[in-house]
All heavy atoms as TSV, in Angstrom:
chain	resi	resn	atom	element	x	y	z
A	1	MET	N	N	-15.463	-40.791	-19.938
A	1	MET	CA	C	-14.699	-41.643	-20.841
A	1	MET	C	C	-15.503	-41.867	-22.117
A	1	MET	O	O	-16.666	-42.245	-22.075
A	1	MET	CB	C	-14.413	-42.962	-20.141
A	1	MET	CG	C	-13.626	-43.917	-20.942
A	1	MET	SD	S	-13.273	-45.341	-19.856
A	1	MET	CE	C	-12.501	-46.396	-20.970
A	2	ARG	N	N	-14.901	-41.636	-23.243
A	2	ARG	CA	C	-15.567	-41.802	-24.533
A	2	ARG	C	C	-15.482	-43.254	-24.979
A	2	ARG	O	O	-14.437	-43.873	-24.932
A	2	ARG	CB	C	-14.915	-40.904	-25.575
A	2	ARG	CG	C	-15.605	-40.990	-26.911
A	2	ARG	CD	C	-15.016	-40.039	-27.903
A	2	ARG	NE	N	-15.703	-40.234	-29.163
A	2	ARG	CZ	C	-15.321	-39.735	-30.296
A	2	ARG	NH1	N	-14.257	-38.971	-30.347
A	2	ARG	NH2	N	-15.990	-39.962	-31.397
A	3	SER	N	N	-16.607	-43.781	-25.443
A	3	SER	CA	C	-16.643	-45.153	-25.942
A	3	SER	C	C	-15.908	-45.250	-27.268
A	3	SER	O	O	-16.009	-44.369	-28.114
A	3	SER	CB	C	-18.092	-45.594	-26.132
A	3	SER	OG	O	-18.145	-46.830	-26.805
A	4	THR	N	N	-15.157	-46.304	-27.461
A	4	THR	CA	C	-14.486	-46.522	-28.746
A	4	THR	C	C	-15.306	-47.438	-29.648
A	4	THR	O	O	-14.865	-47.797	-30.731
A	4	THR	CB	C	-13.085	-47.127	-28.532
A	4	THR	OG1	O	-13.223	-48.349	-27.808
A	4	THR	CG2	C	-12.185	-46.165	-27.786
A	5	ALA	N	N	-16.489	-47.813	-29.210
A	5	ALA	CA	C	-17.336	-48.698	-30.005
A	5	ALA	C	C	-17.941	-47.973	-31.210
A	5	ALA	O	O	-18.233	-48.604	-32.207
A	5	ALA	CB	C	-18.442	-49.287	-29.143
A	6	HIS	N	N	-18.118	-46.664	-31.109
A	6	HIS	CA	C	-18.726	-45.898	-32.195
A	6	HIS	C	C	-17.976	-44.585	-32.382
A	6	HIS	O	O	-17.554	-43.969	-31.416
A	6	HIS	CB	C	-20.193	-45.597	-31.873
A	6	HIS	CG	C	-21.025	-46.818	-31.710
A	6	HIS	ND1	N	-21.206	-47.419	-30.492
A	6	HIS	CD2	C	-21.686	-47.569	-32.612
A	6	HIS	CE1	C	-21.965	-48.483	-30.640
A	6	HIS	NE2	N	-22.267	-48.596	-31.924
A	7	VAL	N	N	-17.845	-44.171	-33.619
A	7	VAL	CA	C	-17.265	-42.861	-33.930
A	7	VAL	C	C	-18.162	-42.181	-34.950
A	7	VAL	O	O	-18.893	-42.833	-35.696
A	7	VAL	CB	C	-15.824	-42.964	-34.499
A	7	VAL	CG1	C	-14.879	-43.573	-33.491
A	7	VAL	CG2	C	-15.801	-43.733	-35.795
A	8	ASP	N	N	-18.109	-40.862	-34.984
A	8	ASP	CA	C	-18.830	-40.133	-36.014
A	8	ASP	C	C	-18.198	-40.433	-37.361
A	8	ASP	O	O	-16.975	-40.592	-37.471
A	8	ASP	CB	C	-18.769	-38.636	-35.752
A	8	ASP	CG	C	-19.549	-38.227	-34.518
A	8	ASP	OD1	O	-20.520	-38.921	-34.177
A	8	ASP	OD2	O	-19.195	-37.200	-33.923
A	9	LEU	N	N	-19.000	-40.489	-38.396
A	9	LEU	CA	C	-18.505	-40.813	-39.731
A	9	LEU	C	C	-17.394	-39.867	-40.166
A	9	LEU	O	O	-16.400	-40.288	-40.746
A	9	LEU	CB	C	-19.662	-40.772	-40.726
A	9	LEU	CG	C	-19.422	-41.359	-42.098
A	9	LEU	CD1	C	-18.977	-42.810	-42.015
A	9	LEU	CD2	C	-20.671	-41.230	-42.947
A	10	GLY	N	N	-17.517	-38.597	-39.864
A	10	GLY	CA	C	-16.494	-37.620	-40.235
A	10	GLY	C	C	-15.179	-37.794	-39.506
A	10	GLY	O	O	-14.151	-37.281	-39.930
A	11	ASP	N	N	-15.198	-38.517	-38.378
A	11	ASP	CA	C	-13.983	-38.750	-37.592
A	11	ASP	C	C	-13.286	-40.053	-37.954
A	11	ASP	O	O	-12.205	-40.338	-37.449
A	11	ASP	CB	C	-14.313	-38.782	-36.098
A	11	ASP	CG	C	-14.800	-37.449	-35.589
A	11	ASP	OD1	O	-14.459	-36.419	-36.211
A	11	ASP	OD2	O	-15.525	-37.430	-34.587
A	12	LEU	N	N	-13.886	-40.835	-38.820
A	12	LEU	CA	C	-13.330	-42.138	-39.189
A	12	LEU	C	C	-12.056	-41.950	-40.010
A	12	LEU	O	O	-12.040	-41.237	-41.004
A	12	LEU	CB	C	-14.362	-42.916	-40.005
A	12	LEU	CG	C	-14.085	-44.378	-40.279
A	12	LEU	CD1	C	-14.066	-45.166	-38.976
A	12	LEU	CD2	C	-15.139	-44.938	-41.212
A	13	ALA	N	N	-10.964	-42.578	-39.574
A	13	ALA	CA	C	-9.684	-42.464	-40.279
A	13	ALA	C	C	-9.316	-43.748	-40.998
A	13	ALA	O	O	-8.612	-43.720	-42.000
A	13	ALA	CB	C	-8.578	-42.111	-39.297
A	14	ALA	N	N	-9.791	-44.881	-40.499
A	14	ALA	CA	C	-9.435	-46.167	-41.104
A	14	ALA	C	C	-10.465	-47.219	-40.735
A	14	ALA	O	O	-11.180	-47.094	-39.740
A	14	ALA	CB	C	-8.058	-46.615	-40.619
A	15	ILE	N	N	-10.531	-48.242	-41.571
A	15	ILE	CA	C	-11.343	-49.431	-41.309
A	15	ILE	C	C	-10.402	-50.617	-41.355
A	15	ILE	O	O	-9.630	-50.762	-42.301
A	15	ILE	CB	C	-12.458	-49.600	-42.354
A	15	ILE	CG1	C	-13.412	-48.410	-42.311
A	15	ILE	CG2	C	-13.201	-50.919	-42.143
A	15	ILE	CD1	C	-14.443	-48.398	-43.425
A	16	TRP	N	N	-10.457	-51.447	-40.339
A	16	TRP	CA	C	-9.620	-52.637	-40.268
A	16	TRP	C	C	-10.525	-53.855	-40.239
A	16	TRP	O	O	-11.415	-53.956	-39.397
A	16	TRP	CB	C	-8.727	-52.601	-39.031
A	16	TRP	CG	C	-7.887	-53.813	-38.865
A	16	TRP	CD1	C	-6.807	-54.159	-39.625
A	16	TRP	CD2	C	-8.048	-54.866	-37.917
A	16	TRP	NE1	N	-6.287	-55.358	-39.185
A	16	TRP	CE2	C	-7.041	-55.812	-38.132
A	16	TRP	CE3	C	-8.962	-55.095	-36.892
A	16	TRP	CZ2	C	-6.914	-56.962	-37.387
A	16	TRP	CZ3	C	-8.837	-56.243	-36.138
A	16	TRP	CH2	C	-7.816	-57.157	-36.391
A	17	ILE	N	N	-10.330	-54.768	-41.169
A	17	ILE	CA	C	-11.095	-56.008	-41.259
A	17	ILE	C	C	-10.173	-57.147	-40.859
A	17	ILE	O	O	-9.126	-57.349	-41.479
A	17	ILE	CB	C	-11.623	-56.245	-42.700
A	17	ILE	CG1	C	-12.441	-55.053	-43.194
A	17	ILE	CG2	C	-12.388	-57.543	-42.787
A	17	ILE	CD1	C	-13.723	-54.813	-42.446
A	18	SER	N	N	-10.554	-57.896	-39.831
A	18	SER	CA	C	-9.668	-58.951	-39.318
A	18	SER	C	C	-9.617	-60.168	-40.234
A	18	SER	O	O	-8.580	-60.800	-40.366
A	18	SER	CB	C	-10.104	-59.378	-37.917
A	18	SER	OG	O	-11.430	-59.891	-37.948
A	19	HIS	N	N	-10.748	-60.505	-40.854
A	19	HIS	CA	C	-10.792	-61.628	-41.787
A	19	HIS	C	C	-11.990	-61.440	-42.709
A	19	HIS	O	O	-12.817	-60.566	-42.488
A	19	HIS	CB	C	-10.818	-62.975	-41.051
A	19	HIS	CG	C	-11.947	-63.148	-40.095
A	19	HIS	ND1	N	-11.928	-62.589	-38.833
A	19	HIS	CD2	C	-13.124	-63.787	-40.209
A	19	HIS	CE1	C	-13.047	-62.907	-38.212
A	19	HIS	NE2	N	-13.799	-63.629	-39.023
A	20	LEU	N	N	-12.055	-62.230	-43.756
A	20	LEU	CA	C	-13.008	-61.955	-44.833
A	20	LEU	C	C	-14.358	-62.640	-44.697
A	20	LEU	O	O	-15.095	-62.723	-45.666
A	20	LEU	CB	C	-12.366	-62.312	-46.181
A	20	LEU	CG	C	-11.139	-61.475	-46.527
A	20	LEU	CD1	C	-10.541	-61.926	-47.847
A	20	LEU	CD2	C	-11.492	-60.006	-46.577
A	21	HIS	N	N	-14.723	-63.090	-43.520
A	21	HIS	CA	C	-16.076	-63.618	-43.338
A	21	HIS	C	C	-17.066	-62.476	-43.511
A	21	HIS	O	O	-16.787	-61.327	-43.155
A	21	HIS	CB	C	-16.233	-64.239	-41.957
A	21	HIS	CG	C	-15.431	-65.474	-41.760
A	21	HIS	ND1	N	-15.255	-66.029	-40.524
A	21	HIS	CD2	C	-14.752	-66.279	-42.626
A	21	HIS	CE1	C	-14.508	-67.122	-40.639
A	21	HIS	NE2	N	-14.186	-67.277	-41.902
A	22	ALA	N	N	-18.226	-62.792	-44.061
A	22	ALA	CA	C	-19.218	-61.758	-44.363
A	22	ALA	C	C	-19.615	-60.942	-43.140
A	22	ALA	O	O	-19.867	-59.737	-43.255
A	22	ALA	CB	C	-20.451	-62.390	-44.990
A	23	ASP	N	N	-19.661	-61.549	-41.963
A	23	ASP	CA	C	-20.064	-60.790	-40.778
A	23	ASP	C	C	-19.028	-59.760	-40.365
A	23	ASP	O	O	-19.296	-58.894	-39.527
A	23	ASP	CB	C	-20.387	-61.725	-39.610
A	23	ASP	CG	C	-19.205	-62.555	-39.159
A	23	ASP	OD1	O	-18.409	-62.987	-40.008
A	23	ASP	OD2	O	-19.088	-62.784	-37.941
A	24	HIS	N	N	-17.857	-59.785	-40.961
A	24	HIS	CA	C	-16.821	-58.796	-40.669
A	24	HIS	C	C	-16.605	-57.815	-41.818
A	24	HIS	O	O	-16.072	-56.740	-41.620
A	24	HIS	CB	C	-15.494	-59.485	-40.350
A	24	HIS	CG	C	-15.527	-60.208	-39.053
A	24	HIS	ND1	N	-14.964	-59.698	-37.904
A	24	HIS	CD2	C	-16.085	-61.394	-38.710
A	24	HIS	CE1	C	-15.167	-60.535	-36.913
A	24	HIS	NE2	N	-15.843	-61.576	-37.377
A	25	SER	N	N	-16.989	-58.190	-43.026
A	25	SER	CA	C	-16.694	-57.334	-44.180
A	25	SER	C	C	-17.924	-56.789	-44.897
A	25	SER	O	O	-17.795	-55.921	-45.747
A	25	SER	CB	C	-15.823	-58.109	-45.187
A	25	SER	OG	O	-16.491	-59.279	-45.635
A	26	ALA	N	N	-19.117	-57.230	-44.560
A	26	ALA	CA	C	-20.321	-56.825	-45.293
A	26	ALA	C	C	-20.608	-55.333	-45.194
A	26	ALA	O	O	-21.138	-54.739	-46.134
A	26	ALA	CB	C	-21.523	-57.628	-44.803
A	27	ASP	N	N	-20.273	-54.708	-44.090
A	27	ASP	CA	C	-20.599	-53.290	-43.914
A	27	ASP	C	C	-19.611	-52.344	-44.584
A	27	ASP	O	O	-19.810	-51.129	-44.557
A	27	ASP	CB	C	-20.703	-52.957	-42.428
A	27	ASP	CG	C	-21.955	-53.562	-41.808
A	27	ASP	OD1	O	-22.934	-53.769	-42.548
A	27	ASP	OD2	O	-21.945	-53.820	-40.597
A	28	VAL	N	N	-18.563	-52.864	-45.202
A	28	VAL	CA	C	-17.605	-51.990	-45.878
A	28	VAL	C	C	-18.286	-51.245	-47.032
A	28	VAL	O	O	-18.069	-50.047	-47.209
A	28	VAL	CB	C	-16.368	-52.774	-46.367
A	28	VAL	CG1	C	-15.478	-51.908	-47.230
A	28	VAL	CG2	C	-15.595	-53.323	-45.180
A	29	LEU	N	N	-19.136	-51.913	-47.792
A	29	LEU	CA	C	-19.843	-51.255	-48.897
A	29	LEU	C	C	-20.775	-50.172	-48.366
A	29	LEU	O	O	-20.839	-49.069	-48.914
A	29	LEU	CB	C	-20.612	-52.268	-49.729
A	29	LEU	CG	C	-21.349	-51.705	-50.933
A	29	LEU	CD1	C	-20.381	-51.037	-51.906
A	29	LEU	CD2	C	-22.140	-52.799	-51.633
A	30	THR	N	N	-21.485	-50.459	-47.293
A	30	THR	CA	C	-22.364	-49.464	-46.680
A	30	THR	C	C	-21.561	-48.254	-46.212
A	30	THR	O	O	-21.970	-47.106	-46.426
A	30	THR	CB	C	-23.119	-50.082	-45.493
A	30	THR	OG1	O	-23.828	-51.227	-45.957
A	30	THR	CG2	C	-24.076	-49.102	-44.878
A	31	ALA	N	N	-20.431	-48.495	-45.596
A	31	ALA	CA	C	-19.574	-47.397	-45.141
A	31	ALA	C	C	-19.083	-46.575	-46.327
A	31	ALA	O	O	-19.033	-45.339	-46.266
A	31	ALA	CB	C	-18.395	-47.941	-44.340
A	32	PHE	N	N	-18.713	-47.238	-47.416
A	32	PHE	CA	C	-18.253	-46.539	-48.614
A	32	PHE	C	C	-19.329	-45.575	-49.122
A	32	PHE	O	O	-19.062	-44.397	-49.362
A	32	PHE	CB	C	-17.881	-47.547	-49.705
A	32	PHE	CG	C	-17.647	-46.902	-51.043
A	32	PHE	CD1	C	-16.452	-46.250	-51.312
A	32	PHE	CD2	C	-18.614	-46.940	-52.031
A	32	PHE	CE1	C	-16.233	-45.641	-52.542
A	32	PHE	CE2	C	-18.410	-46.346	-53.257
A	32	PHE	CZ	C	-17.214	-45.695	-53.514
A	33	TYR	N	N	-20.551	-46.067	-49.289
A	33	TYR	CA	C	-21.628	-45.203	-49.779
A	33	TYR	C	C	-21.928	-44.069	-48.809
A	33	TYR	O	O	-22.179	-42.934	-49.227
A	33	TYR	CB	C	-22.896	-46.015	-50.067
A	33	TYR	CG	C	-22.817	-46.719	-51.392
A	33	TYR	CD1	C	-22.687	-48.097	-51.459
A	33	TYR	CD2	C	-22.848	-46.006	-52.585
A	33	TYR	CE1	C	-22.595	-48.749	-52.673
A	33	TYR	CE2	C	-22.756	-46.641	-53.808
A	33	TYR	CZ	C	-22.631	-48.020	-53.848
A	33	TYR	OH	O	-22.537	-48.644	-55.051
A	34	ALA	N	N	-21.893	-44.346	-47.533
A	34	ALA	CA	C	-22.121	-43.285	-46.555
A	34	ALA	C	C	-21.042	-42.214	-46.657
A	34	ALA	O	O	-21.341	-41.020	-46.618
A	34	ALA	CB	C	-22.156	-43.878	-45.146
A	35	LEU	N	N	-19.794	-42.631	-46.804
A	35	LEU	CA	C	-18.704	-41.663	-46.907
A	35	LEU	C	C	-18.771	-40.857	-48.198
A	35	LEU	O	O	-18.437	-39.677	-48.221
A	35	LEU	CB	C	-17.355	-42.371	-46.803
A	35	LEU	CG	C	-17.022	-42.907	-45.410
A	35	LEU	CD1	C	-15.873	-43.904	-45.491
A	35	LEU	CD2	C	-16.687	-41.763	-44.472
A	36	VAL	N	N	-19.221	-41.473	-49.278
A	36	VAL	CA	C	-19.299	-40.772	-50.564
A	36	VAL	C	C	-20.480	-39.805	-50.597
A	36	VAL	O	O	-20.357	-38.679	-51.072
A	36	VAL	CB	C	-19.391	-41.789	-51.726
A	36	VAL	CG1	C	-19.736	-41.102	-53.035
A	36	VAL	CG2	C	-18.086	-42.538	-51.867
A	37	PHE	N	N	-21.617	-40.238	-50.076
A	37	PHE	CA	C	-22.838	-39.457	-50.275
A	37	PHE	C	C	-23.324	-38.685	-49.052
A	37	PHE	O	O	-24.243	-37.884	-49.162
A	37	PHE	CB	C	-23.955	-40.365	-50.788
A	37	PHE	CG	C	-23.652	-40.930	-52.147
A	37	PHE	CD1	C	-23.348	-42.269	-52.307
A	37	PHE	CD2	C	-23.639	-40.107	-53.261
A	37	PHE	CE1	C	-23.044	-42.788	-53.557
A	37	PHE	CE2	C	-23.336	-40.614	-54.519
A	37	PHE	CZ	C	-23.043	-41.954	-54.665
A	38	ALA	N	N	-22.737	-38.897	-47.886
A	38	ALA	CA	C	-23.165	-38.147	-46.699
A	38	ALA	C	C	-22.719	-36.701	-46.817
A	38	ALA	O	O	-21.661	-36.405	-47.364
A	38	ALA	CB	C	-22.579	-38.776	-45.442
A	39	ASP	N	N	-23.498	-35.829	-46.307
A	39	ASP	CA	C	-23.195	-34.399	-46.351
A	39	ASP	C	C	-22.356	-34.032	-45.122
A	39	ASP	O	O	-22.828	-33.379	-44.190
A	39	ASP	CB	C	-24.480	-33.592	-46.385
A	39	ASP	CG	C	-24.243	-32.120	-46.605
A	39	ASP	OD1	O	-23.178	-31.753	-47.143
A	39	ASP	OD2	O	-25.129	-31.330	-46.231
A	40	ILE	N	N	-21.097	-34.499	-45.130
A	40	ILE	CA	C	-20.189	-34.237	-44.017
A	40	ILE	C	C	-18.826	-33.856	-44.568
A	40	ILE	O	O	-18.494	-34.159	-45.707
A	40	ILE	CB	C	-20.018	-35.465	-43.093
A	40	ILE	CG1	C	-19.477	-36.651	-43.899
A	40	ILE	CG2	C	-21.285	-35.811	-42.375
A	40	ILE	CD1	C	-19.040	-37.818	-43.060
A	41	THR	N	N	-18.046	-33.184	-43.754
A	41	THR	CA	C	-16.656	-32.928	-44.096
A	41	THR	C	C	-15.871	-34.140	-43.630
A	41	THR	O	O	-15.992	-34.568	-42.491
A	41	THR	CB	C	-16.144	-31.665	-43.381
A	41	THR	OG1	O	-16.962	-30.568	-43.773
A	41	THR	CG2	C	-14.691	-31.390	-43.735
A	42	ARG	N	N	-15.098	-34.715	-44.516
A	42	ARG	CA	C	-14.382	-35.938	-44.151
A	42	ARG	C	C	-13.002	-35.953	-44.752
A	42	ARG	O	O	-12.690	-35.202	-45.654
A	42	ARG	CB	C	-15.153	-37.164	-44.592
A	42	ARG	CG	C	-15.275	-37.259	-46.111
A	42	ARG	CD	C	-15.993	-38.530	-46.523
A	42	ARG	NE	N	-16.168	-38.601	-47.948
A	42	ARG	CZ	C	-15.241	-39.005	-48.807
A	42	ARG	NH1	N	-14.068	-39.387	-48.382
A	42	ARG	NH2	N	-15.468	-39.034	-50.097
A	43	ARG	N	N	-12.182	-36.836	-44.238
A	43	ARG	CA	C	-10.847	-37.061	-44.768
A	43	ARG	C	C	-10.836	-38.443	-45.415
A	43	ARG	O	O	-11.762	-39.235	-45.217
A	43	ARG	CB	C	-9.829	-36.966	-43.650
A	43	ARG	CG	C	-10.076	-37.956	-42.546
A	43	ARG	CD	C	-9.059	-37.778	-41.434
A	43	ARG	NE	N	-9.388	-38.651	-40.340
A	43	ARG	CZ	C	-9.263	-38.336	-39.076
A	43	ARG	NH1	N	-8.818	-37.153	-38.735
A	43	ARG	NH2	N	-9.575	-39.184	-38.134
A	44	PRO	N	N	-9.810	-38.772	-46.194
A	44	PRO	CA	C	-9.738	-40.111	-46.784
A	44	PRO	C	C	-9.712	-41.172	-45.686
A	44	PRO	O	O	-9.153	-40.969	-44.613
A	44	PRO	CB	C	-8.414	-40.094	-47.544
A	44	PRO	CG	C	-8.134	-38.660	-47.798
A	44	PRO	CD	C	-8.712	-37.917	-46.631
A	45	VAL	N	N	-10.339	-42.300	-45.959
A	45	VAL	CA	C	-10.395	-43.408	-45.010
A	45	VAL	C	C	-9.612	-44.580	-45.584
A	45	VAL	O	O	-9.897	-45.041	-46.687
A	45	VAL	CB	C	-11.850	-43.836	-44.729
A	45	VAL	CG1	C	-11.893	-45.039	-43.813
A	45	VAL	CG2	C	-12.630	-42.670	-44.136
A	46	SER	N	N	-8.626	-45.050	-44.852
A	46	SER	CA	C	-7.824	-46.199	-45.283
A	46	SER	C	C	-8.544	-47.489	-44.922
A	46	SER	O	O	-9.231	-47.572	-43.906
A	46	SER	CB	C	-6.462	-46.184	-44.583
A	46	SER	OG	O	-5.762	-45.010	-44.911
A	47	LEU	N	N	-8.378	-48.507	-45.769
A	47	LEU	CA	C	-8.939	-49.828	-45.508
A	47	LEU	C	C	-7.785	-50.809	-45.344
A	47	LEU	O	O	-6.937	-50.934	-46.221
A	47	LEU	CB	C	-9.832	-50.276	-46.669
A	47	LEU	CG	C	-10.409	-51.685	-46.579
A	47	LEU	CD1	C	-11.325	-51.827	-45.356
A	47	LEU	CD2	C	-11.167	-52.021	-47.855
A	48	TYR	N	N	-7.755	-51.475	-44.196
A	48	TYR	CA	C	-6.722	-52.465	-43.895
A	48	TYR	C	C	-7.376	-53.820	-43.693
A	48	TYR	O	O	-8.457	-53.909	-43.127
A	48	TYR	CB	C	-5.958	-52.081	-42.621
A	48	TYR	CG	C	-5.246	-50.767	-42.713
A	48	TYR	CD1	C	-5.823	-49.605	-42.216
A	48	TYR	CD2	C	-4.004	-50.681	-43.320
A	48	TYR	CE1	C	-5.172	-48.386	-42.305
A	48	TYR	CE2	C	-3.350	-49.463	-43.417
A	48	TYR	CZ	C	-3.942	-48.325	-42.908
A	48	TYR	OH	O	-3.286	-47.126	-43.003
A	49	GLY	N	N	-6.711	-54.863	-44.174
A	49	GLY	CA	C	-7.248	-56.199	-43.984
A	49	GLY	C	C	-6.292	-57.247	-44.498
A	49	GLY	O	O	-5.183	-56.944	-44.945
A	50	PRO	N	N	-6.737	-58.486	-44.479
A	50	PRO	CA	C	-5.897	-59.602	-44.892
A	50	PRO	C	C	-5.727	-59.640	-46.411
A	50	PRO	O	O	-6.438	-58.941	-47.133
A	50	PRO	CB	C	-6.671	-60.823	-44.397
A	50	PRO	CG	C	-8.089	-60.377	-44.408
A	50	PRO	CD	C	-8.051	-58.922	-44.033
A	51	PRO	N	N	-4.817	-60.462	-46.910
A	51	PRO	CA	C	-4.681	-60.618	-48.353
A	51	PRO	C	C	-6.039	-60.984	-48.966
A	51	PRO	O	O	-6.785	-61.791	-48.408
A	51	PRO	CB	C	-3.680	-61.773	-48.495
A	51	PRO	CG	C	-2.885	-61.736	-47.235
A	51	PRO	CD	C	-3.856	-61.297	-46.168
A	52	GLY	N	N	-6.365	-60.351	-50.071
A	52	GLY	CA	C	-7.629	-60.600	-50.748
A	52	GLY	C	C	-8.692	-59.564	-50.447
A	52	GLY	O	O	-9.765	-59.567	-51.059
A	53	ILE	N	N	-8.432	-58.632	-49.531
A	53	ILE	CA	C	-9.435	-57.627	-49.169
A	53	ILE	C	C	-9.763	-56.728	-50.358
A	53	ILE	O	O	-10.913	-56.367	-50.563
A	53	ILE	CB	C	-8.997	-56.800	-47.944
A	53	ILE	CG1	C	-10.142	-55.922	-47.434
A	53	ILE	CG2	C	-7.797	-55.935	-48.229
A	53	ILE	CD1	C	-11.187	-56.647	-46.685
A	54	ALA	N	N	-8.788	-56.380	-51.171
A	54	ALA	CA	C	-9.056	-55.507	-52.321
A	54	ALA	C	C	-9.978	-56.186	-53.321
A	54	ALA	O	O	-10.899	-55.564	-53.836
A	54	ALA	CB	C	-7.737	-55.112	-52.993
A	55	GLU	N	N	-9.749	-57.453	-53.577
A	55	GLU	CA	C	-10.613	-58.182	-54.515
A	55	GLU	C	C	-12.021	-58.339	-53.973
A	55	GLU	O	O	-12.991	-58.317	-54.714
A	55	GLU	CB	C	-10.016	-59.559	-54.832
A	55	GLU	CG	C	-8.729	-59.513	-55.626
A	55	GLU	CD	C	-7.509	-59.214	-54.779
A	55	GLU	OE1	O	-7.583	-59.238	-53.530
A	55	GLU	OE2	O	-6.449	-58.934	-55.367
A	56	ARG	N	N	-12.155	-58.482	-52.674
A	56	ARG	CA	C	-13.465	-58.670	-52.060
A	56	ARG	C	C	-14.281	-57.385	-52.044
A	56	ARG	O	O	-15.499	-57.420	-52.075
A	56	ARG	CB	C	-13.273	-59.188	-50.626
A	56	ARG	CG	C	-14.509	-59.403	-49.799
A	56	ARG	CD	C	-15.384	-60.567	-50.260
A	56	ARG	NE	N	-14.717	-61.829	-50.210
A	56	ARG	CZ	C	-14.813	-62.705	-49.232
A	56	ARG	NH1	N	-15.559	-62.456	-48.181
A	56	ARG	NH2	N	-14.171	-63.859	-49.301
A	57	THR	N	N	-13.612	-56.249	-51.994
A	57	THR	CA	C	-14.322	-54.979	-51.827
A	57	THR	C	C	-14.364	-54.129	-53.086
A	57	THR	O	O	-14.822	-53.007	-53.040
A	57	THR	CB	C	-13.688	-54.172	-50.681
A	57	THR	OG1	O	-12.312	-53.953	-50.970
A	57	THR	CG2	C	-13.836	-54.895	-49.347
A	58	THR	N	N	-13.855	-54.625	-54.196
A	58	THR	CA	C	-13.913	-53.821	-55.428
A	58	THR	C	C	-14.838	-54.443	-56.439
A	58	THR	O	O	-15.293	-55.519	-56.313
A	58	THR	CB	C	-12.532	-53.667	-56.058
A	58	THR	OG1	O	-11.981	-54.948	-56.317
A	58	THR	CG2	C	-11.619	-52.869	-55.185
């Protein structure tokens, strides 16, 4: 049985943030840089979250 706790960066299809507390949203920037600069083949990653997520992450 494969764990759903971790996925390879290249297999990531979406990120879902349940609420905007820093302990839930702080790693979005790290994930963004990893996806942009990692030497992997990847597909676009969608970001889903509550109202205000775009302002918090841009």
